OpenMM code with the backbone's topology and positions (N, CA, C; nanometers):
from openmm import Vec3, app, unit

residues = "MET ASP SER SER SER PHE LEU ALA PHE LEU SER SER ARG ALA SER VAL ARG GLU PHE ALA PRO ASP PRO VAL ASP GLU ALA GLY ILE GLU ALA ILE LEU ARG ALA ALA ARG THR ALA PRO SER ALA GLY ASN ARG GLU ALA TRP ASP VAL VAL VAL VAL THR ASP PRO GLU VAL ARG GLU ALA LEU ALA ASP ALA ALA LEU SER GLN PRO HIS VAL ARG GLU ALA PRO CYS VAL LEU VAL VAL ALA ALA ASN TYR VAL ARG SER MET SER ARG TYR GLY GLU ARG GLY ILE LEU PHE ALA LEU GLU ASP ALA THR ILE ALA CYS THR TYR MET MET LEU ALA ALA HIS ALA ALA GLY LEU GLN SER CYS TRP THR GLY ALA PHE ASP GLU GLU GLU VAL ARG GLU ILE LEU ASP LEU PRO ALA HIS ALA LYS PRO VAL ALA LEU LEU ALA VAL GLY ARG GLY ARG VAL PRO ALA GLY ARG THR GLU ARG MET GLU LEU ALA GLU HIS VAL HIS ARG ASP ARG TRP".split()
positions = [
    Vec3(-1.0659, 2.0984, 0.6052),
    Vec3(-1.1593, 2.0141, 0.5330),
    Vec3(-1.2640, 1.9639, 0.6326),
    Vec3(-1.3898, 1.9795, 0.5989),
    Vec3(-1.4937, 1.9302, 0.6886),
    Vec3(-1.5177, 1.7811, 0.6635),
    Vec3(-1.5967, 1.7192, 0.7490),
    Vec3(-1.6142, 1.5739, 0.7417),
    Vec3(-1.6822, 1.5284, 0.6133),
    Vec3(-1.7740, 1.6071, 0.5587),
    Vec3(-1.8389, 1.5648, 0.4339),
    Vec3(-1.7415, 1.5744, 0.3165),
    Vec3(-1.6535, 1.6743, 0.3175),
    Vec3(-1.5511, 1.6828, 0.2128),
    Vec3(-1.4534, 1.5667, 0.2232),
    Vec3(-1.4184, 1.5322, 0.3475),
    Vec3(-1.3268, 1.4203, 0.3686),
    Vec3(-1.3891, 1.2895, 0.3218),
    Vec3(-1.5159, 1.2677, 0.3543),
    Vec3(-1.5845, 1.1461, 0.3100),
    Vec3(-1.5944, 1.1428, 0.1576),
    Vec3(-1.6198, 1.2566, 0.0956),
    Vec3(-1.6259, 1.2630, -0.0511),
    Vec3(-1.4892, 1.2293, -0.1106),
    Vec3(-1.3812, 1.2789, -0.0499),
    Vec3(-1.2461, 1.2462, -0.0949),
    Vec3(-1.2226, 1.0959, -0.0873),
    Vec3(-1.2550, 1.0367, 0.0275),
    Vec3(-1.2358, 0.8925, 0.0427),
    Vec3(-1.3211, 0.8145, -0.0571),
    Vec3(-1.4439, 0.8568, -0.0752),
    Vec3(-1.5353, 0.7864, -0.1660),
    Vec3(-1.4946, 0.7989, -0.3123),
    Vec3(-1.4189, 0.9010, -0.3461),
    Vec3(-1.3786, 0.9203, -0.4860),
    Vec3(-1.2562, 0.8367, -0.5236),
    Vec3(-1.1903, 0.7753, -0.4251),
    Vec3(-1.0761, 0.6896, -0.4534),
    Vec3(-1.1264, 0.5537, -0.5029),
    Vec3(-1.0559, 0.4995, -0.6009),
    Vec3(-1.0907, 0.3670, -0.6526),
    Vec3(-0.9631, 0.2918, -0.6848),
    Vec3(-0.9695, 0.1612, -0.6762),
    Vec3(-0.8561, 0.0793, -0.7190),
    Vec3(-0.8518, 0.0794, -0.8709),
    Vec3(-0.7357, 0.1102, -0.9251),
    Vec3(-0.7183, 0.1214, -1.0695),
    Vec3(-0.6207, 0.0140, -1.1163),
    Vec3(-0.6573, -0.0541, -1.2222),
    Vec3(-0.5721, -0.1619, -1.2724),
    Vec3(-0.5242, -0.1399, -1.4155),
    Vec3(-0.5523, -0.0218, -1.4697),
    Vec3(-0.5032, 0.0135, -1.6029),
    Vec3(-0.4267, 0.1435, -1.5910),
    Vec3(-0.2970, 0.1380, -1.6236),
    Vec3(-0.2096, 0.2533, -1.6054),
    Vec3(-0.1463, 0.2979, -1.7355),
    Vec3(-0.1276, 0.4294, -1.7488),
    Vec3(-0.0500, 0.4863, -1.8581),
    Vec3(0.0978, 0.4641, -1.8254),
    Vec3(0.1836, 0.4579, -1.9258),
    Vec3(0.3260, 0.4326, -1.8989),
    Vec3(0.4026, 0.5535, -1.8440),
    Vec3(0.3386, 0.6702, -1.8388),
    Vec3(0.4061, 0.7917, -1.7908),
    Vec3(0.4627, 0.7694, -1.6507),
    Vec3(0.5898, 0.8040, -1.6303),
    Vec3(0.6489, 0.7833, -1.4981),
    Vec3(0.5901, 0.8778, -1.3933),
    Vec3(0.5968, 0.8333, -1.2693),
    Vec3(0.5611, 0.9194, -1.1570),
    Vec3(0.6891, 0.9938, -1.1214),
    Vec3(0.6832, 1.1267, -1.1170),
    Vec3(0.8061, 1.2010, -1.0907),
    Vec3(0.8532, 1.1807, -0.9460),
    Vec3(0.9798, 1.2066, -0.9245),
    Vec3(1.0410, 1.1863, -0.7926),
    Vec3(0.9708, 1.2670, -0.6844),
    Vec3(0.9276, 1.3881, -0.7189),
    Vec3(0.8575, 1.4713, -0.6205),
    Vec3(0.7263, 1.4050, -0.5781),
    Vec3(0.6582, 1.3429, -0.6727),
    Vec3(0.5339, 1.2724, -0.6414),
    Vec3(0.5578, 1.1531, -0.5514),
    Vec3(0.6604, 1.0757, -0.5817),
    Vec3(0.6948, 0.9607, -0.4975),
    Vec3(0.7333, 1.0083, -0.3582),
    Vec3(0.8143, 1.1132, -0.3525),
    Vec3(0.8579, 1.1680, -0.2241),
    Vec3(0.7389, 1.2137, -0.1397),
    Vec3(0.6411, 1.2780, -0.2025),
    Vec3(0.5225, 1.3244, -0.1298),
    Vec3(0.4445, 1.2054, -0.0725),
    Vec3(0.4330, 1.1000, -0.1499),
    Vec3(0.3627, 0.9798, -0.1039),
    Vec3(0.4357, 0.9191, 0.0157),
    Vec3(0.5674, 0.9103, 0.0057),
    Vec3(0.6458, 0.8511, 0.1135),
    Vec3(0.6436, 0.9374, 0.2393),
    Vec3(0.6442, 1.0703, 0.2207),
    Vec3(0.6376, 1.1604, 0.3363),
    Vec3(0.5037, 1.1435, 0.4098),
    Vec3(0.3981, 1.1212, 0.3351),
    Vec3(0.2670, 1.0996, 0.3987),
    Vec3(0.2693, 0.9755, 0.4863),
    Vec3(0.3388, 0.8715, 0.4423),
    Vec3(0.3454, 0.7481, 0.5202),
    Vec3(0.4125, 0.7717, 0.6550),
    Vec3(0.5061, 0.8642, 0.6593),
    Vec3(0.5761, 0.8944, 0.7847),
    Vec3(0.4839, 0.9545, 0.8899),
    Vec3(0.3677, 1.0039, 0.8485),
    Vec3(0.2741, 1.0634, 0.9434),
    Vec3(0.1747, 0.9613, 0.9983),
    Vec3(0.1806, 0.8387, 0.9498),
    Vec3(0.0859, 0.7356, 0.9924),
    Vec3(0.1065, 0.6986, 1.1388),
    Vec3(-0.0021, 0.6653, 1.2081),
    Vec3(0.0119, 0.6181, 1.3457),
    Vec3(0.0952, 0.4901, 1.3487),
    Vec3(0.1609, 0.4675, 1.4614),
    Vec3(0.2523, 0.3547, 1.4730),
    Vec3(0.2575, 0.3083, 1.6180),
    Vec3(0.2537, 0.1781, 1.6377),
    Vec3(0.2590, 0.1221, 1.7738),
    Vec3(0.3896, 0.1637, 1.8411),
    Vec3(0.3779, 0.2370, 1.9489),
    Vec3(0.4945, 0.2813, 2.0231),
    Vec3(0.5878, 0.3697, 1.9437),
    Vec3(0.5367, 0.4269, 1.8364),
    Vec3(0.6154, 0.5100, 1.7453),
    Vec3(0.7399, 0.4364, 1.6934),
    Vec3(0.7275, 0.3047, 1.6751),
    Vec3(0.8387, 0.2245, 1.6256),
    Vec3(0.8514, 0.2340, 1.4736),
    Vec3(0.7453, 0.2800, 1.4053),
    Vec3(0.7461, 0.2924, 1.2585),
    Vec3(0.8038, 0.1649, 1.1954),
    Vec3(0.7405, 0.0540, 1.2279),
    Vec3(0.7912, -0.0780, 1.1893),
    Vec3(0.7513, -0.1153, 1.0468),
    Vec3(0.7866, -0.0291, 0.9541),
    Vec3(0.7606, -0.0547, 0.8123),
    Vec3(0.8767, -0.0016, 0.7306),
    Vec3(0.8929, -0.0602, 0.6135),
    Vec3(0.9884, -0.0133, 0.5140),
    Vec3(0.9208, -0.0245, 0.3790),
    Vec3(0.9738, 0.0469, 0.2823),
    Vec3(0.9170, 0.0419, 0.1477),
    Vec3(1.0302, 0.0340, 0.0456),
    Vec3(1.0080, -0.0492, -0.0556),
    Vec3(1.0992, -0.0558, -0.1694),
    Vec3(1.0273, 0.0110, -0.2855),
    Vec3(1.0848, 0.1175, -0.3383),
    Vec3(1.0275, 0.1894, -0.4520),
    Vec3(1.0795, 0.1219, -0.5787),
    Vec3(0.9884, 0.0673, -0.6564),
    Vec3(1.0273, -0.0069, -0.7767),
    Vec3(0.9773, 0.0661, -0.9012),
    Vec3(1.0722, 0.1121, -0.9819),
    Vec3(1.0384, 0.1755, -1.1103),
    Vec3(1.1013, 0.1014, -1.2278),
    Vec3(1.1968, 0.0152, -1.2025),
    Vec3(1.2652, -0.0608, -1.3061),
    Vec3(1.1675, -0.1589, -1.3716),
    Vec3(1.1480, -0.1500, -1.5045),
    Vec3(1.0517, -0.2371, -1.5727),
    Vec3(1.0783, -0.3869, -1.5534),
    Vec3(1.2035, -0.4260, -1.5484),
    Vec3(1.2343, -0.5683, -1.5301),
    Vec3(1.1946, -0.6166, -1.3906),
    Vec3(1.2159, -0.5336, -1.2924),
    Vec3(1.1777, -0.5710, -1.1561),
    Vec3(1.0254, -0.5726, -1.1438),
    Vec3(0.9584, -0.4754, -1.2069),
    Vec3(0.8111, -0.4751, -1.2051),
    Vec3(0.7567, -0.5993, -1.2744),
    Vec3(0.8206, -0.6408, -1.3820),
    Vec3(0.7801, -0.7637, -1.4532),
    Vec3(0.7918, -0.8840, -1.3599),
    Vec3(0.9026, -0.8943, -1.2907),
    Vec3(0.9226, -1.0056, -1.1972),
    Vec3(0.8195, -1.0006, -1.0839),
    Vec3(0.7909, -0.8805, -1.0332),
    Vec3(0.6897, -0.8666, -0.9287),
    Vec3(0.5514, -0.9067, -0.9802),
    Vec3(0.5209, -0.8697, -1.1042),
    Vec3(0.3920, -0.9081, -1.1631),
    Vec3(0.3797, -1.0601, -1.1700),
    Vec3(0.4872, -1.1266, -1.2085),
    Vec3(0.4861, -1.2730, -1.2105),
    Vec3(0.4626, -1.3281, -1.0702),
    Vec3(0.5293, -1.2696, -0.9705),
    Vec3(0.5125, -1.3136, -0.8320),
    Vec3(0.3725, -1.2827, -0.7800),
    Vec3(0.3076, -1.1841, -0.8401),
    Vec3(0.1726, -1.1438, -0.7997),
    Vec3(0.0686, -1.2149, -0.8861),
    Vec3(0.0928, -1.3419, -0.9113),
    Vec3(-0.0024, -1.4251, -0.9853),
    Vec3(-0.0327, -1.3689, -1.1238),
    Vec3(0.0690, -1.3110, -1.1859),
    Vec3(0.0611, -1.2556, -1.3218),
    Vec3(-0.0405, -1.1429, -1.3353),
    Vec3(-0.0560, -1.0626, -1.2320),
    Vec3(-0.1485, -0.9502, -1.2386),
    Vec3(-0.0838, -0.8384, -1.3207),
    Vec3(-0.1422, -0.8036, -1.4359),
    Vec3(-0.0776, -0.7091, -1.5273),
    Vec3(-0.0602, -0.5682, -1.4724),
    Vec3(-0.1462, -0.5229, -1.3830),
    Vec3(-0.1327, -0.3846, -1.3333),
    Vec3(-0.0027, -0.3646, -1.2566),
    Vec3(0.0520, -0.4702, -1.1978),
    Vec3(0.1791, -0.4580, -1.1256),
    Vec3(0.2919, -0.4304, -1.2254),
    Vec3(0.2832, -0.4883, -1.3433),
    Vec3(0.3827, -0.4653, -1.4488),
    Vec3(0.3623, -0.3295, -1.5134),
    Vec3(0.2376, -0.2919, -1.5378),
    Vec3(0.2068, -0.1718, -1.6160),
    Vec3(0.2188, -0.0421, -1.5370),
    Vec3(0.1981, -0.0469, -1.4072),
    Vec3(0.2099, 0.0761, -1.3279),
    Vec3(0.3551, 0.1219, -1.3324),
    Vec3(0.3799, 0.2504, -1.3526),
    Vec3(0.5181, 0.2977, -1.3614),
    Vec3(0.5942, 0.2926, -1.2292),
    Vec3(0.5208, 0.2779, -1.1193),
    Vec3(0.5842, 0.2721, -0.9878),
    Vec3(0.5081, 0.1705, -0.9021),
    Vec3(0.5827, 0.0850, -0.8355),
    Vec3(0.5232, -0.0077, -0.7396),
    Vec3(0.5944, 0.0124, -0.6070),
    Vec3(0.5163, 0.0429, -0.5059),
    Vec3(0.5699, 0.0597, -0.3717),
    Vec3(0.5457, -0.0713, -0.2963),
    Vec3(0.6533, -0.1393, -0.2652),
    Vec3(0.6420, -0.2665, -0.1944),
    Vec3(0.6609, -0.2364, -0.0460),
    Vec3(0.5536, -0.2522, 0.0278),
    Vec3(0.5542, -0.2174, 0.1694),
    Vec3(0.5778, -0.3436, 0.2506),
    Vec3(0.6742, -0.3348, 0.3416),
    Vec3(0.7106, -0.4494, 0.4243),
    Vec3(0.7003, -0.4143, 0.5720),
    Vec3(0.6572, -0.5121, 0.6494),
    Vec3(0.6582, -0.5003, 0.7948),
    Vec3(0.7990, -0.5326, 0.8427),
    Vec3(0.8544, -0.4458, 0.9252),
    Vec3(0.9893, -0.4640, 0.9779),
    Vec3(0.9772, -0.5074, 1.1239),
    Vec3(0.9814, -0.6397, 1.1453),
    Vec3(0.9583, -0.6956, 1.2783),
    Vec3(1.0582, -0.6494, 1.3830),
    Vec3(1.1836, -0.6307, 1.3428),
    Vec3(1.2886, -0.5967, 1.4385),
    Vec3(1.2544, -0.4699, 1.5153),
    Vec3(1.2019, -0.3714, 1.4450),
    Vec3(1.1723, -0.2431, 1.5102),
    Vec3(1.0693, -0.2567, 1.6215),
    Vec3(0.9652, -0.3361, 1.5968),
    Vec3(0.8609, -0.3459, 1.6996),
    Vec3(0.8882, -0.4570, 1.7999),
    Vec3(0.9497, -0.5651, 1.7563),
    Vec3(0.9787, -0.6744, 1.8497),
    Vec3(1.0834, -0.6341, 1.9524),
    Vec3(1.1677, -0.5372, 1.9188),
    Vec3(1.2690, -0.4919, 2.0151),
    Vec3(1.2036, -0.4341, 2.1402),
    Vec3(1.0816, -0.3854, 2.1271),
    Vec3(1.0105, -0.3306, 2.2427),
    Vec3(0.8997, -0.4236, 2.2912),
    Vec3(0.8316, -0.4914, 2.1968),
    Vec3(0.7095, -0.5638, 2.2318),
    Vec3(0.7197, -0.7162, 2.2226),
    Vec3(0.8368, -0.7686, 2.1954),
    Vec3(0.8514, -0.9136, 2.1852),
    Vec3(0.7652, -0.9706, 2.0740),
    Vec3(0.7062, -1.0871, 2.0964),
    Vec3(0.6256, -1.1546, 1.9936),
    Vec3(0.5066, -1.0710, 1.9475),
    Vec3(0.4482, -0.9948, 2.0372),
    Vec3(0.3341, -0.9086, 2.0008),
    Vec3(0.3760, -0.8062, 1.8946),
    Vec3(0.5059, -0.7750, 1.8887),
    Vec3(0.5590, -0.6819, 1.7903),
    Vec3(0.5387, -0.7279, 1.6473),
    Vec3(0.5206, -0.8580, 1.6260),
    Vec3(0.4930, -0.9082, 1.4906),
    Vec3(0.3615, -0.8494, 1.4404),
    Vec3(0.2595, -0.8586, 1.5246),
    Vec3(0.1298, -0.8005, 1.4882),
    Vec3(0.1418, -0.6497, 1.4700),
    Vec3(0.2119, -0.5835, 1.5604),
    Vec3(0.2253, -0.4383, 1.5518),
    Vec3(0.2976, -0.3956, 1.4240),
    Vec3(0.3967, -0.4725, 1.3819),
    Vec3(0.4678, -0.4404, 1.2571),
    Vec3(0.3743, -0.4541, 1.1373),
    Vec3(0.2921, -0.5572, 1.1368),
    Vec3(0.1949, -0.5741, 1.0281),
    Vec3(0.0960, -0.4576, 1.0264),
    Vec3(0.0508, -0.4180, 1.1433),
    Vec3(-0.0415, -0.3048, 1.1516),
    Vec3(0.0259, -0.1767, 1.1041),
    Vec3(0.1469, -0.1515, 1.1510),
    Vec3(0.2197, -0.0310, 1.1086),
    Vec3(0.2347, -0.0269, 0.9571),
    Vec3(0.2712, -0.1403, 0.8974),
    Vec3(0.2925, -0.1449, 0.7527),
    Vec3(0.1632, -0.1207, 0.6762),
    Vec3(0.0533, -0.1796, 0.7216),
    Vec3(-0.0717, -0.1613, 0.6475),
    Vec3(-0.1259, -0.0193, 0.6632),
    Vec3(-0.1081, 0.0397, 0.7820),
    Vec3(-0.1520, 0.1784, 0.7990),
    Vec3(-0.0659, 0.2706, 0.7118),
    Vec3(0.0648, 0.2498, 0.7107),
    Vec3(0.1530, 0.3324, 0.6267),
    Vec3(0.1145, 0.3179, 0.4796),
    Vec3(0.0819, 0.1957, 0.4373),
    Vec3(0.0419, 0.1745, 0.2973),
    Vec3(-0.0899, 0.2463, 0.2670),
    Vec3(-0.1802, 0.2459, 0.3616),
    Vec3(-0.3066, 0.3183, 0.3436),
    Vec3(-0.2804, 0.4676, 0.3247),
    Vec3(-0.1913, 0.5227, 0.4059),
    Vec3(-0.1565, 0.6635, 0.3919),
    Vec3(-0.0927, 0.6903, 0.2552),
    Vec3(-0.0090, 0.5994, 0.2077),
    Vec3(0.0523, 0.6149, 0.0746),
    Vec3(-0.0546, 0.6146, -0.0329),
    Vec3(-0.1499, 0.5239, -0.0214),
    Vec3(-0.2574, 0.5133, -0.1193),
    Vec3(-0.3400, 0.6426, -0.1216),
    Vec3(-0.3707, 0.6956, -0.0043),
    Vec3(-0.4494, 0.8189, 0.0028),
    Vec3(-0.3689, 0.9400, -0.0439),
    Vec3(-0.2392, 0.9408, -0.0160),
    Vec3(-0.1537, 1.0505, -0.0635),
    Vec3(-0.1457, 1.0494, -0.2158),
    Vec3(-0.1373, 0.9307, -0.2749),
    Vec3(-0.1372, 0.9206, -0.4212),
    Vec3(-0.2673, 0.9776, -0.4765),
    Vec3(-0.3784, 0.9428, -0.4137),
    Vec3(-0.5090, 0.9931, -0.4569),
    Vec3(-0.5144, 1.1454, -0.4460),
    Vec3(-0.4642, 1.1994, -0.3367),
    Vec3(-0.4641, 1.3444, -0.3168),
    Vec3(-0.3790, 1.4148, -0.4225),
    Vec3(-0.2764, 1.3449, -0.4726),
    Vec3(-0.1875, 1.4022, -0.5742),
    Vec3(-0.2408, 1.3820, -0.7160),
    Vec3(-0.3605, 1.3276, -0.7278),
    Vec3(-0.4191, 1.3062, -0.8605),
    Vec3(-0.3673, 1.1809, -0.9289),
    Vec3(-0.3069, 1.0920, -0.8524),
    Vec3(-0.2589, 0.9646, -0.9065),
    Vec3(-0.3558, 0.8547, -0.8664),
    Vec3(-0.3456, 0.7439, -0.9351),
    Vec3(-0.4289, 0.6298, -0.9028),
    Vec3(-0.3400, 0.5191, -0.8472),
    Vec3(-0.4040, 0.4255, -0.7781),
    Vec3(-0.3279, 0.3161, -0.7192),
    Vec3(-0.4127, 0.1912, -0.7109),
    Vec3(-0.3429, 0.0816, -0.6850),
    Vec3(-0.4112, -0.0440, -0.6585),
    Vec3(-0.3303, -0.1210, -0.5558),
    Vec3(-0.3909, -0.1478, -0.4439),
    Vec3(-0.3303, -0.2267, -0.3373),
    Vec3(-0.3399, -0.3715, -0.3793),
    Vec3(-0.2285, -0.4394, -0.3825),
    Vec3(-0.2260, -0.5799, -0.4215),
    Vec3(-0.1696, -0.6623, -0.3071),
    Vec3(-0.2504, -0.7558, -0.2600),
    Vec3(-0.2079, -0.8422, -0.1510),
    Vec3(-0.1852, -0.9857, -0.1926),
    Vec3(-0.2276, -1.0191, -0.3146),
    Vec3(-0.2124, -1.1563, -0.3638),
    Vec3(-0.0790, -1.1691, -0.4361),
    Vec3(0.0171, -1.2296, -0.3690),
    Vec3(0.1485, -1.2513, -0.4288),
    Vec3(0.2202, -1.3612, -0.3518),
    Vec3(0.3208, -1.4171, -0.4154),
    Vec3(0.4042, -1.5181, -0.3517),
    Vec3(0.5096, -1.4451, -0.2693),
    Vec3(0.4947, -1.4523, -0.1387),
    Vec3(0.5822, -1.3767, -0.0485),
    Vec3(0.7295, -1.4112, -0.0679),
    Vec3(0.7600, -1.5382, -0.0839),
    Vec3(0.9003, -1.5784, -0.0995),
    Vec3(0.9594, -1.5271, -0.2299),
    Vec3(0.8787, -1.5277, -0.3371),
    Vec3(0.9276, -1.4728, -0.4643),
    Vec3(0.9567, -1.3238, -0.4517),
    Vec3(0.8662, -1.2499, -0.3895),
    Vec3(0.8865, -1.1058, -0.3708),
    Vec3(1.0102, -1.0831, -0.2851),
    Vec3(1.0243, -1.1607, -0.1805),
    Vec3(1.1414, -1.1496, -0.0922),
    Vec3(1.2698, -1.1696, -0.1715),
    Vec3(1.2701, -1.2707, -0.2587),
    Vec3(1.3891, -1.3005, -0.3388),
    Vec3(1.4163, -1.1925, -0.4436),
    Vec3(1.3125, -1.1480, -0.5126),
    Vec3(1.3281, -1.0461, -0.6172),
    Vec3(1.3910, -0.9190, -0.5596),
    Vec3(1.3467, -0.8798, -0.4406),
    Vec3(1.3894, -0.7531, -0.3808),
    Vec3(1.5024, -0.7686, -0.2797),
    Vec3(1.5455, -0.8920, -0.2587),
    Vec3(1.6539, -0.9195, -0.1642),
    Vec3(1.6200, -0.8660, -0.0253),
    Vec3(1.4965, -0.8939, 0.0192),
    Vec3(1.4519, -0.8469, 0.1498),
    Vec3(1.5193, -0.9267, 0.2613),
    Vec3(1.5528, -0.8622, 0.3709),
    Vec3(1.6091, -0.9351, 0.4846),
    Vec3(1.5010, -1.0203, 0.5514),
    Vec3(1.5426, -1.1157, 0.6321),
    Vec3(1.4499, -1.2095, 0.6964),
    Vec3(1.3486, -1.1396, 0.7870),
    Vec3(1.3855, -1.0272, 0.8455),
    Vec3(1.2964, -0.9587, 0.9397),
    Vec3(1.1967, -0.8639, 0.8706),
    Vec3(1.1949, -0.8629, 0.7393),
    Vec3(1.1014, -0.7770, 0.6650),
    Vec3(1.0034, -0.8639, 0.5871),
    Vec3(0.8757, -0.8528, 0.6206),
    Vec3(0.7711, -0.9318, 0.5559),
    Vec3(0.6953, -0.8431, 0.4574),
    Vec3(0.6995, -0.8760, 0.3275),
    Vec3(0.6220, -0.7954, 0.2327),
    Vec3(0.4726, -0.8165, 0.2578),
    Vec3(0.4000, -0.7040, 0.2721),
    Vec3(0.2567, -0.7145, 0.3010),
    Vec3(0.1689, -0.6560, 0.1913),
    Vec3(0.2244, -0.5692, 0.1068),
    Vec3(0.1428, -0.5091, 0.0007),
    Vec3(0.2317, -0.4600, -0.1124),
    Vec3(0.1794, -0.4729, -0.2333),
    Vec3(0.2391, -0.4111, -0.3515),
    Vec3(0.1412, -0.3010, -0.3908),
    Vec3(0.1839, -0.1769, -0.3811),
    Vec3(0.0961, -0.0649, -0.4156),
    Vec3(0.1383, -0.0111, -0.5514),
    Vec3(0.0607, -0.0460, -0.6542),
    Vec3(0.0855, 0.0036, -0.7896),
    Vec3(0.0366, 0.1478, -0.7959),
    Vec3(0.1208, 0.2374, -0.8479),
    Vec3(0.0886, 0.3810, -0.8503),
    Vec3(0.1210, 0.4388, -0.9870),
    Vec3(0.0336, 0.5263, -1.0345),
    Vec3(0.0569, 0.5951, -1.1605),
    Vec3(-0.0669, 0.6699, -1.2043),
    Vec3(-0.0657, 0.7104, -1.3300),
    Vec3(-0.1846, 0.7740, -1.3879),
    Vec3(-0.2629, 0.6639, -1.4562),
    Vec3(-0.3849, 0.6476, -1.4110),
    Vec3(-0.4632, 0.5361, -1.4626),
    Vec3(-0.6044, 0.5745, -1.4987),
    Vec3(-0.6737, 0.4766, -1.5500),
    Vec3(-0.8131, 0.4962, -1.5887),
    Vec3(-0.9024, 0.4528, -1.4733),
    Vec3(-0.9730, 0.5504, -1.4165),
    Vec3(-1.0630, 0.5236, -1.3048),
    Vec3(-1.1862, 0.4510, -1.3580),
    Vec3(-1.2260, 0.3424, -1.2925),
    Vec3(-1.3453, 0.2688, -1.3369),
    Vec3(-1.4680, 0.3595, -1.3395),
    Vec3(-1.5556, 0.3355, -1.4358),
    Vec3(-1.6756, 0.4181, -1.4518),
    Vec3(-1.7705, 0.4041, -1.3334),
    Vec3(-1.7917, 0.2826, -1.2883),
    Vec3(-1.8859, 0.2598, -1.1790),
    Vec3(-1.8139, 0.2350, -1.0478),
    Vec3(-1.8864, 0.2474, -0.9427),
    Vec3(-1.8311, 0.2218, -0.8095),
    Vec3(-1.8703, 0.0812, -0.7654),
    Vec3(-1.7835, 0.0220, -0.6866),
    Vec3(-1.8107, -0.1098, -0.6328),
    Vec3(-1.9153, -0.0985, -0.5232),
    Vec3(-2.0080, -0.1916, -0.5217),
    Vec3(-2.1074, -0.1932, -0.4148),
    Vec3(-2.0391, -0.2216, -0.2820),
    Vec3(-2.0853, -0.1600, -0.1793),
    Vec3(-2.0329, -0.1799, -0.0450),
    Vec3(-2.1434, -0.2333, 0.0451),
    Vec3(-2.1027, -0.3108, 0.1438),
    Vec3(-2.1987, -0.3616, 0.2411),
    Vec3(-2.2572, -0.2448, 0.3203),
    Vec3(-2.3743, -0.2656, 0.3713),
    Vec3(-2.4351, -0.1654, 0.4584),
    Vec3(-2.3522, -0.1548, 0.5861),
    Vec3(-2.3444, -0.0366, 0.6411),
    Vec3(-2.2680, -0.0124, 0.7635),
    Vec3(-2.3129, -0.1057, 0.8758),
    Vec3(-2.4415, -0.1316, 0.8838),
    Vec3(-2.4965, -0.2181, 0.9892),
    Vec3(-2.4392, -0.3598, 0.9836),
    Vec3(-2.3889, -0.4000, 0.8687),
    Vec3(-2.3280, -0.5328, 0.8557),
    Vec3(-2.1932, -0.5405, 0.9270),
    Vec3(-2.1338, -0.4269, 0.9550),
    Vec3(-2.0016, -0.4210, 1.0170),
    Vec3(-2.0032, -0.3813, 1.1636),
    Vec3(-2.1027, -0.3057, 1.2038),
    Vec3(-2.0998, -0.2387, 1.3329),
    Vec3(-2.1776, -0.3175, 1.4386),
    Vec3(-2.1133, -0.3323, 1.5535),
    Vec3(-2.1747, -0.3976, 1.6697),
    Vec3(-2.1583, -0.3029, 1.7876),
    Vec3(-2.2539, -0.2947, 1.8718),
    Vec3(-2.2487, -0.2013, 1.9854),
    Vec3(-2.2328, -0.2786, 2.1165),
    Vec3(-2.1318, -0.2425, 2.1886),
    Vec3(-2.1013, -0.2977, 2.3206),
    Vec3(-2.0650, -0.4458, 2.3193),
    Vec3(-2.1315, -0.5275, 2.2405),
    Vec3(-2.1000, -0.6692, 2.2240),
    Vec3(-2.1361, -0.7094, 2.0825),
    Vec3(-2.0788, -0.8188, 2.0367),
    Vec3(-2.1079, -0.8694, 1.9035),
    Vec3(-2.2547, -0.9090, 1.8987),
] * unit.nanometer
topology = app.Topology()
chain = topology.addChain("A")
for resn in residues:
    res = topology.addResidue(resn, chain)
    for name in ("N", "CA", "C"):
        topology.addAtom(name, app.Element.getBySymbol(name[0]), res)
């Protein structure tokens, strides 16, 4: 794939908040999870874990924890990505907390792009009550939920969201 094809692929992805109830098959979920394993990782610690949620009752509880966002309930699959501090802190001490967060967000990005490549839609959700999510999923203390990735077949928005000009982000040599 050349760079213009890659940019077109990235540009064609959109956050989707309306999902059909059709389940995502196990092969599709597996492909998404396998893509996450290829993500870069600080010291190759792979300091992330994911809880695959397909149970409607658990998705309902997660939607409530996510400030009642309906797409979390309606998506047939929600991938709850957590930073696993133990894996990175064992090598990097306190700095491992940051590295675990980075590992988890990069892995989630790869999952989101893998879903897009498979013809599925997704929505990264970061607004949620962390303690509620922790309780719903029985997460251990060393795992911090960082994203709820709703995945399924959805309706892609007609228009694209405006983006800031590149010059608003880029600084050369110094800020």
